[in-house]
C-alpha positions in Angstrom: -13.7 -6.0 19.1 -14.0 -3.5 21.9 -16.2 -0.5 21.8 -15.6 1.8 18.8 -17.6 4.8 20.0 -15.6 7.8 18.9 -17.4 10.3 20.9 -19.8 13.0 19.7 -19.3 13.9 16.1 -16.5 11.3 15.5 -16.8 8.1 13.6 -14.8 4.9 13.3 -14.2 3.4 9.8 -14.5 -0.1 11.0 -18.2 0.2 11.9 -20.7 -1.0 9.4 -23.7 1.0 8.3 -24.3 4.5 7.0 -26.0 5.6 3.8 -23.1 7.3 2.1 -22.7 4.9 -0.9 -21.6 6.3 -4.2 -22.5 4.1 -7.3 -19.4 2.2 -8.5 -18.6 0.1 -11.5 -19.3 -3.6 -11.5 -16.4 -4.9 -9.3 -17.6 -8.5 -9.5 -17.4 -8.6 -13.3 -14.0 -6.9 -13.2 -12.8 -9.5 -10.7 -14.1 -12.4 -12.9 -12.4 -10.8 -16.0 -9.1 -10.5 -14.2 -9.3 -14.2 -13.1 -9.9 -15.4 -16.7 -7.2 -13.1 -18.1 -4.7 -14.7 -15.7 -6.1 -18.1 -16.6 -5.5 -17.3 -20.3 -1.9 -16.3 -19.7 -1.0 -19.2 -17.4 -0.6 -21.9 -20.2 1.9 -19.6 -21.9 4.0 -19.4 -18.8 3.9 -23.2 -18.4 4.7 -23.6 -22.1 7.9 -21.4 -21.7 9.0 -23.6 -18.8 8.2 -26.8 -20.6 10.1 -25.8 -23.7 13.0 -24.6 -21.6 13.4 -28.0 -19.9 12.9 -29.8 -23.3 15.6 -27.6 -24.9 18.1 -28.8 -22.4 17.1 -32.4 -22.8 17.3 -32.3 -26.7 20.6 -30.5 -26.5 22.0 -33.5 -24.6 20.9 -35.9 -27.3 22.6 -34.0 -30.2 21.7 -33.0 -33.8 19.9 -36.4 -34.4 17.1 -35.2 -32.2 16.3 -32.1 -34.3 13.3 -33.5 -36.2 11.8 -34.8 -33.0 12.4 -31.5 -31.3 10.6 -29.5 -34.1 7.6 -31.8 -33.9 7.6 -31.6 -30.1 7.8 -27.8 -30.0 5.1 -27.4 -32.6 2.7 -29.7 -30.8 3.5 -28.2 -27.4 2.9 -24.7 -28.7 -0.3 -25.7 -30.3 -1.6 -27.5 -27.2 -0.8 -24.7 -24.8 -2.1 -22.1 -27.2 -5.4 -24.0 -27.5 -5.8 -24.0 -23.7 -5.1 -20.3 -23.5 -7.6 -19.5 -26.3 -10.2 -21.7 -24.7 -9.8 -19.8 -21.4 -10.2 -16.5 -23.3 -13.4 -17.7 -25.0 -14.8 -19.0 -21.7 -14.0 -15.7 -20.0 -15.9 -13.7 -22.7 -18.8 -16.1 -22.4 -18.9 -15.7 -18.6 -18.7 -11.9 -18.9 -21.5 -11.8 -21.4 -23.7 -14.0 -19.2 -22.9 -11.8 -16.2 -23.8 -8.6 -18.1 -27.0 -10.1 -19.4 -28.0 -11.3 -16.0 -27.0 -8.1 -14.2 -24.8 -10.1 -11.9 -22.8 -8.0 -9.6 -24.5 -4.7 -10.5 -25.7 -4.2 -6.9 -22.7 -5.7 -5.1 -20.0 -3.4 -3.9 -16.9 -5.3 -2.7 -14.9 -2.2 -1.9 -17.4 -1.0 0.8 -17.4 -4.2 2.9 -14.6 -5.2 5.3 -14.0 -8.6 3.7 -14.4 -7.3 0.1 -12.2 -4.3 0.8 -9.5 -6.6 2.2 -9.5 -8.7 -0.9 -9.2 -5.7 -3.1 -6.5 -4.2 -0.9 -4.4 -7.3 -1.3 -5.0 -7.4 -5.1 -4.1 -3.7 -5.4 -1.0 -4.1 -3.4 0.2 -7.0 -5.6 -0.8 -5.7 -9.1 -2.4 -2.3 -8.5 -0.3 -0.6 -11.1 -1.6 -3.1 -13.7 -5.2 -2.5 -12.6 -4.7 1.2 -12.9 -3.2 0.9 -16.4 -6.1 -1.3 -17.5 -8.7 1.0 -16.1 -10.0 -1.8 -14.0 -13.0 -1.2 -11.6 -10.9 -3.0 -9.0 -8.3 -0.2 -8.8 -8.8 1.7 -5.6 -8.4 5.5 -6.0 -7.1 7.7 -3.3 -10.1 8.7 -1.2 -11.4 9.5 2.3 -13.4 6.6 3.6 -16.1 6.2 6.3 -17.7 2.9 7.1 -16.1 1.7 3.8 -17.9 4.4 1.8 -16.1 7.0 -0.2 -16.7 10.6 1.0 -17.0 13.4 -1.5 -14.7 16.4 -0.7 -17.3 19.1 -0.7 -18.4 21.0 2.5 -22.0 19.5 2.6 -20.7 15.9 2.3 -17.9 16.5 4.8 -20.3 18.2 7.3 -22.7 15.2 7.0 -19.9 12.7 7.5 -18.1 14.6 10.2 -20.8 16.5 12.1 -18.4 17.3 15.0 -15.4 18.3 12.8 -12.6 20.0 14.8 -9.7 22.2 13.8 -7.3 19.3 14.5 -7.1 16.4 12.0 -5.4 13.0 12.5 -5.0 11.5 9.1 -4.4 7.8 9.0 -2.6 6.2 6.0 -2.4 2.4 5.8 0.4 0.4 4.3 0.9 -2.1 1.5 -2.1 -4.3 0.8 -4.0 -2.4 3.5 -7.1 -0.3 3.8 -8.8 1.9 6.4 -10.3 -1.1 8.2 -6.9 -2.4 9.1 -6.6 0.2 11.9 -9.0 -1.9 14.0 -6.4 -4.6 14.4 -6.7 -6.4 17.7 -9.3 -5.9 20.4 -8.7 -2.3 21.5 -10.3 0.8 20.2 -8.8 2.2 17.0 -6.2 5.0 17.5 -8.5 7.5 15.8 -11.4 7.1 18.2 -9.1 7.2 21.2 -7.5 10.4 19.9 -10.9 11.9 19.4 -11.8 11.2 23.0 -8.4 12.1 24.5 -7.3 15.1 22.4 -10.4 16.2 20.5 -8.8 15.3 17.2 -11.0 14.3 14.2 -9.8 11.0 12.7 -9.7 10.9 8.9 -8.9 7.6 7.2 -7.6 7.4 3.7 -7.6 4.5 1.2 -5.2 4.4 -1.7 -3.9 2.0 -4.4 -0.8 0.6 -2.7 0.4 -1.0 -5.9 1.2 2.4 -7.5 4.6 4.1 -6.9 4.9 5.8 -3.5 5.5 9.1 -5.3 2.3 8.7 -7.3 0.3 8.0 -4.1 2.1 10.9 -2.4 1.0 13.2 -5.1 -2.7 12.1 -5.0 -2.7 12.2 -1.2 -1.3 15.7 -1.3 -4.0 16.8 -3.8 -6.7 15.1 -1.7 -5.6 16.8 1.5 -5.5 20.2 -0.2 -9.1 19.7 -1.3 -10.1 18.3 2.1 -8.7 21.2 4.1 -10.3 23.8 1.8 -13.7 22.2 2.2 -13.4 21.2 5.9 -16.4 22.4 8.0 -14.0 24.0 10.6 -10.9 26.1 10.0 -8.0 23.6 10.2 -5.3 24.6 12.6 -3.2 21.5 12.8 -2.7 18.2 10.9 -1.0 15.0 12.1 -0.2 12.4 9.5 0.0 8.8 10.9 1.3 6.2 8.5 1.8 2.5 9.0 4.6 0.7 7.0 4.4 2.0 3.4 1.9 4.6 4.7 4.8 6.4 6.4 6.6 6.7 3.1 3.4 8.0 1.4 3.0 10.6 4.2 6.6 11.8 3.7 6.2 11.9 -0.1 2.9 13.8 0.1 4.4 16.4 2.5 7.5 16.8 0.3 5.5 17.2 -2.9 3.0 19.5 -1.3 5.8 21.7 0.0 7.4 21.9 -3.4 4.0 22.9 -4.9 3.4 25.4 -2.0 0.1 23.7 -1.2 -1.7 25.3 1.8 -2.5 22.2 3.8 1.1 21.2 4.4 1.8 24.4 6.3 -0.6 23.0 8.9 1.2 19.7 9.4 2.5 19.5 12.9 3.4 15.9 13.2 4.3 13.0 10.8 4.4 9.7 12.6 5.7 6.5 10.9 4.9 3.1 12.5 7.2 0.3 11.3 8.0 2.2 8.1 10.9 0.9 5.9 12.5 4.3 5.4 15.7 2.6 4.1 14.0 -0.4 2.4 12.5 -3.8 3.3 14.6 -7.0 3.1 11.7 -9.0 1.6 11.5 -6.9 -1.5 15.3 -6.8 -1.8 15.3 -10.6 -1.7 12.4 -10.8 -4.3 14.4 -8.5 -6.6 17.5 -10.6 -6.4 15.5 -13.8 -6.9 13.7 -12.4 -10.0 17.1 -11.6 -11.6 18.6 -15.0 -10.7 15.6 -17.0 -11.9 15.5 -15.2 -15.2 18.9 -16.6 -16.2 17.6 -20.1 -16.8 14.7 -21.0 -19.2 13.4 -23.6 -16.8 12.9 -21.0 -14.0 11.8 -18.0 -16.1 8.2 -18.6 -15.3 8.9 -18.1 -11.6 10.9 -15.0 -12.5 8.0 -13.7 -14.6 5.7 -14.2 -11.6 8.1 -12.2 -9.4 8.4 -9.5 -12.0 4.7 -8.9 -11.9 5.0 -7.5 -8.4 3.7 -3.9 -8.3 5.6 -0.7 -8.5 4.6 0.0 -4.9 6.3 -3.2 -3.8 9.4 -2.4 -5.9 9.6 1.0 -4.2 10.1 -0.8 -0.9 13.5 -2.0 -2.1 15.1 1.2 -0.9 12.2 3.4 0.4 11.8 5.5 -2.7 9.7 8.7 -2.3 10.0 10.6 -5.6 9.5 10.1 -9.3 13.2 10.5 -10.0 13.9 7.2 -8.3 12.1 5.2 -11.0 11.2 7.3 -14.0 13.4 6.3 -17.0 15.1 3.5 -15.1 15.1 -0.2 -15.7 13.2 -1.8 -12.8 15.0 -5.1 -13.3 18.5 -3.7 -13.1 20.5 -5.6 -10.5 22.1 -2.5 -9.2 19.7 0.3 -8.7 20.8 3.9 -8.6 20.8 5.6 -5.2 17.5 7.0 -4.0 17.1 10.8 -3.8 17.2 11.9 -0.2 14.1 13.9 0.7 14.3 16.4 3.4 12.0 16.4 6.4 9.5 19.2 6.9 11.4 21.7 9.0 8.4 22.9 10.9 6.9 19.5 11.8 7.9 17.0 14.4 8.8 13.7 12.8 8.2 10.6 15.0 8.9 7.0 14.4 8.2 3.6 16.0 10.4 0.5 15.4 9.7 -3.0 16.7 11.3 -6.5 17.1 9.8 -9.9 17.7 12.2 -10.2 20.6 11.8 -8.1 23.7 15.5 -7.1 23.5 16.1 -5.3 20.2 19.8 -6.3 20.5 18.9 -10.0 20.5 20.4 -11.7 17.4 17.0 -12.9 16.3 15.6 -9.4 16.8 18.4 -7.9 14.7 17.8 -10.5 12.0 14.0 -10.3 11.7 13.1 -6.9 13.1 9.3 -6.9 13.3 9.2 -9.7 10.6 8.9 -7.3 7.7 11.0 -4.2 8.7 14.3 -4.1 10.4 15.0 -1.6 13.2 17.7 0.5 11.3 15.3 1.0 8.4 12.4 2.0 10.7 14.7 4.4 12.5 16.2 5.7 9.3 19.7 4.9 10.3 21.7 2.6 8.0 25.4 2.2 7.2 25.3 4.5 4.1 22.1 6.4 4.6 20.7 8.4 7.5 17.3 10.2 7.8 17.6 13.0 10.4 15.0 11.8 12.9 15.7 12.8 16.5 16.2 10.2 19.2 13.6 11.8 21.5 11.0 11.5 18.8 11.4 7.7 18.4 10.2 4.7 20.3 10.9 1.0 20.2 8.4 -1.8 21.0 9.8 -5.2 21.8 8.1 -8.5 21.6 5.7 -7.7 18.9 5.3 -7.8 15.1 4.6 -5.5 12.2 0.8 -5.7 12.0 0.4 -5.3 15.7 1.7 -1.7 15.4 -1.6 -0.9 13.8 -3.3 -1.0 17.2 -0.9 -1.5 20.1 -1.5 0.1 23.6 2.1 1.1 24.0 2.2 2.7 20.6 -1.0 4.6 21.3 0.4 6.0 24.5 3.4 7.5 22.6 1.2 8.6 19.7 -1.1 10.5 22.1 1.8 12.1 23.9 3.5 13.2 20.7 0.3 14.7 19.3 -0.5 16.4 22.6 2.8 18.3 22.4 2.9 21.3 20.2 5.3 21.1 17.3 8.5 23.1 17.8 8.1 25.4 14.8 4.5 25.1 13.6 4.0 27.6 10.8 0.3 28.2 11.4 -0.6 28.8 15.1 -3.2 26.6 16.7 
């Protein structure tokens, strides 16, 4: 990595060190418990596939095979049940041994770069399940510095941000991401460079990307309200910078904060989305169709069950959902989903976007087909055949010959980001 010095009073989340640790639950035990719980469930999934295949085979033989089928099904169910029960007993024994030995009590996975990455992926995949289960692995919405969670009171913020300025640049990662991901590549993180070039204070958030976008939007809005109220300097202007799903979370947070008349949102001058699937992502759309198709046959229902475990956050990427109305009371497995509610942009903020293609020419057939590998250009620009988000052309930028993750730290993207944030919003409610 290159130098990460953020200038006086500014810090980069990718640097290790610091003494800001808050005691946390035993994440190692929670991870072991999750592994054994999945191990317990796995034989049941294999059993379902086994019996599905056997059902088709016995059906071909005819009624004469019924006695054999009954014996086969009983023995199979007993065998798979015994394996599952054994895994459950082993899990309890391991957990008891870990508790007795104090294993994992002084280990914090969520505050190290590698451990945080693992938890970020886990939260992105099944974070809603972790939240429902009250797991220590679920990552709550928080401000992070050196991997540590920062309390939102003035003394803690003053210690963490000794050079706090009136201008905040809030960075919101995407699906399966965390605050460390902004150090992608070999260049300085966007936040440290903005601190040096524009005097902005970078603030990096972490959230559970497996929850619904609207749920994360709500918690991010509440966090920013608390953060701004306790910030050591009077906040004049806020820029929200979101990568991928983070751009959806930023828009959802701003929309919900505006509806609740929260003070912080009146200070938002810019909302920047980097490779954000505003109109949905093809990978999730394909996963949804595959889950529906695979569920139709007993032999493939195990695969369908696996796909159906994908988190609420991933499912929201099907169409770029931002509000509760898009999912509350609706069947998540329905083949045809109801239309998303269109959420207006903040009228006083400048909304900027970056799209990308793996080909240098965005009109190249391969570039049109793959986009940046995960997000297609029309979705990143908010312009589809049936939906259109009112972004302005002059507030957009396209990067050719790159991929989705590279947008986290790309020199061309930084130049545009700096120029956008250096320009005063056209109708900022609170004067700087």
